[in-house]
N, C-alpha and C positions, 0 to 999 in steps of 0.2 A: 599424849597414848595413842591414840589411835593408828598412830605408826607404827609403835613399837606392836598393837595388836596385828597390825595387816602384818609384818616380818615373821611371828611366831606364830601365828595360826594357819601362814602356809608351807609349813614345816611336814606336815604328816597329812596335806593332800594328795588327790589324783591317784587313789588305793582302785586295783581294778574287781570287778564282779559283785560291787554291792548292791546286791538288788535282793529281793523278793523278802524272808522273813527271819529275822534276828532275836536271837531270845538271851534278855541279860536276867541272869539270877542270884541271890546271893543265899548262901547257906549256913542256916541259924545253927547256932552252938547250941541249943535244946529246940527242936523244932516242936516239940511236945504242947509248950506253952501256947503254942498257936499266937504268939502277940509278936509284931514283928513290928519295929517305933519307925522304921525307915533306918536308912543309910546313906551315907553322902563319899562321894570320891572328889577327891583337890587336885591341881595342876600337876604337874610334871616336869620333866627334863628331857630335852631334845640330845641322846646319845652323841649326835655329830657335831651341835654347835653348843651343847652346855645352858641354852636359851630355855625360857621357861614356855611350855605349852599350853596356852591358857584356855578355857572352857568360855564361848565365844557365844550371846545372843545375838542372833544376825541381826532382828529387827533395833536395836538400841546401840549395836555395835560397841558394847561394853559387857568388861571381864564376869561371868558367872560364878560366886566361891567354891560351888559344887558342884558337880550332878549328883542331885538328890533321886534315890530310886524308893518310891513310897509303899513299896509290895514286894515280897519277896519274888516273881518273876514279871517281868514286864515284855512285851513286843516288840521291835523296833523295826518302822518300816522305811528305807531310805530312801525309797521310790515319791514319798508321800508328801516329804517336804524337804525343801535344800536346808532347813535347821535338824531335821532330824538324821539326813546325811552326815552334815559336820560334826553332831555329836556320835552317832557311828564313828564314823575313823579316828573322833579321838578317844573313844572308849577302846576302838583296836588297837592303839597304841598304849595304853593305860598300863604300867606294869604292876598293878594290884589287879588285876585283872587277866585269868586263864581264860586262854582261846582256842574253840575247837570249832574243826571242820572250815576251818580257813587259814591258808599260809602264805598269803602274799606281802605279806610285811619282812623289810630286809632283815639280815642277823643281827645288825647292833640293837634295831628294838626288839627282838625274840631274847638276847641274852638278857635283858632287862627283867622279863617275864618271871614274876613269882611261883613257884613252884606250891606252895601250900598259901591256896588264899579262898576265900570263901565266896569270891567274885569269878563269876564262868558267864564269856559271852559264847553263843554258838550260833556258826553261819547255818539255820536248817536249810535254808536252799542252795546254796552256793555248788555243791557239786553236781547237784541236778543242773541248774543254770549256765555250770560251766560244759558241763556234757552237751548241752543242746546248742551252744552258740559254737564249741568245736566242731559238733557237726554237720553243721549250717555252713561255717566258714570251709570246712574241708567242701564240702557239695559244692558251692559256688566255684573253687578253684577247680575242680574235677570237671565240672559246666564250662570251664574259660577255657581249660584244656582239649575239650573234646569238639572246640570248635572249629568248623570246617570252611567259612568266611569269617571277611569282617576285619577289624583293624586289628582285634586279640586276637585272630586265628594265628596258631603257632605252627608254621609250617616246618617240614624235613630238615631244613637245613637250621633252624633256630631250634628247632627240637633235641638237634646233637649238641649243638650248642648249650643248651641250659641244662642235658643231662651230662656232656663232661663238664663244668664250670660244677655242680653236683659232686665229681669224684666216679657219678656212675660211668657203666657200659652204656657206649652213646650209638651202636650200631649193632646188624645183626648180620651175620655170615648168613644165616639163612635165607635171608629175605633182601641182603643188600642190590640183588641184580632188578628188583622191582621194588622202586619207590613210593608207591600206595601200598604193598604188604608192611613195608620197613616201616613206613610212618604209622600205621596202624600199631604193626609189632611195640614200636620204640614208646608211645602214646598208653597203650595200655599200662608197659613197665613204669611210666611214668605216673599213670594214674592211681595206681599200685603202690608205689613208694610215697606217694600225698596221703594217701588212706590210713599206711600204717603206723602214724605218730603224728600230734599237731606240731611237735617241734618240726618235722621236715616240711609239713604243709605249709609254716610260716616261712621256712627259710625257702621252700619256691618260690611261695607269694613274694619275698623279699627280692627275689632275681630276676622275678615278673615285673616290677615295678620301673618304670619307667627305662626297662631293655636292659637292664643292669647286666647281666648275664651276657649281653654280647661283647663288654669289656674283656671276657675271657675269650674273645676270637682267639689272639696269640696260642693260649694255652691249647686250642683244640689243635691248632695246627702243627703244634710241635707234636703231641701225642697222635696225630697222625701220620708227622713224617719218621717217629720212633717205627708204628705200625710198620708200614711199608719199607722199611729198611734203609729210607733217604738217609735218614740220624743214625747214626752209630755209637756208642757209646763204650769208651776204652781209658783205661788210665786217669779217671776221676774227669773226663772230659769228652764233649757230646762233639761229632765231627761230619764233615760233610763232606763228601767226595774224598773222604781222608784229611782234612784241612781242618785242623781246630777252630769249635765257634766258642762254648763254651762251656762252665762246669755245670750248669743248672738250666731249667724251661723258663727260669724269668733270666738268666742272663743271655740266653738268646734272642726272648721277647724283648728285652734291651736295646740290644745289638742292632736287631732289625728299626728300632725308634730313630737309630742314631743311620742306618744305611738301608734307605727306602730301596735302593736299588739289589743290593743283599737278598732284600725279603721277597721283591716280585720275582726271583729268580726264582729263590725257592719255591713261593706258591705255586708259581708257573710248573715246577718240576712237580710238585705235590698233583696238582689237577691233573698232570696228563699219566702219574702213575695211579691217581685215583682211577682213572677212565680205563684203563688198560687194564684193573682186577676186574672191573666188569667187563670188558670184555672178553676175557678169559672164564668166567662163568656161563 
């Protein structure tokens, strides 16, 4: 029995943002009677596995037959104990409960939710908590982008690689002759992108993790060679000095991987073209 409990109970764990106050309530058919004898909720099926999702007492490791609501409204505090946290996870997924103010359950679970139900679970603080956590996440990321020294600092070249990997403009015609000014300009742009949405902030943070964006060096080099006219595109093919290379950026990068001598020659030409561009300014 304990093995079965472990398998089924883990089916609905790991929901984000289970903090603050949650309110479980039951709408009485005739509230004027002012009499509430208590209501119970039983187990339900996991839509992915078909397994029963039991309500478990953590202390005894035994299945509880029902979740009992002994008053019309009850406040739940998931940070108070592991039992309240697990009960809340179970309640969130229960098909008989209308969920308000929390949107982190998957479509499979949402599809099970009954539309007309007297049960209601409200995340009273979730939106506020999410806002504060998002702001803190973005503030920390902007702080890292602003660093001028240390192992986490992002220099001009790495800044360009990062912006290129995001598909964003990675250079400034106005300031390209002055690395210090260009770095400040691009850094300002990156911070503005990060502040624009949590989605973009997470994308940037993911690229910064373990320097993942440096895997996009090849794409950056191809973009620069196209910009400077070293690579031309005609009849469905990129060409270098009139010789066809590949039909796509990825094709060029893959060719470089098997022909390192060709890559070195192309990158030396790129470096010369970049230096010449700066000299002309």
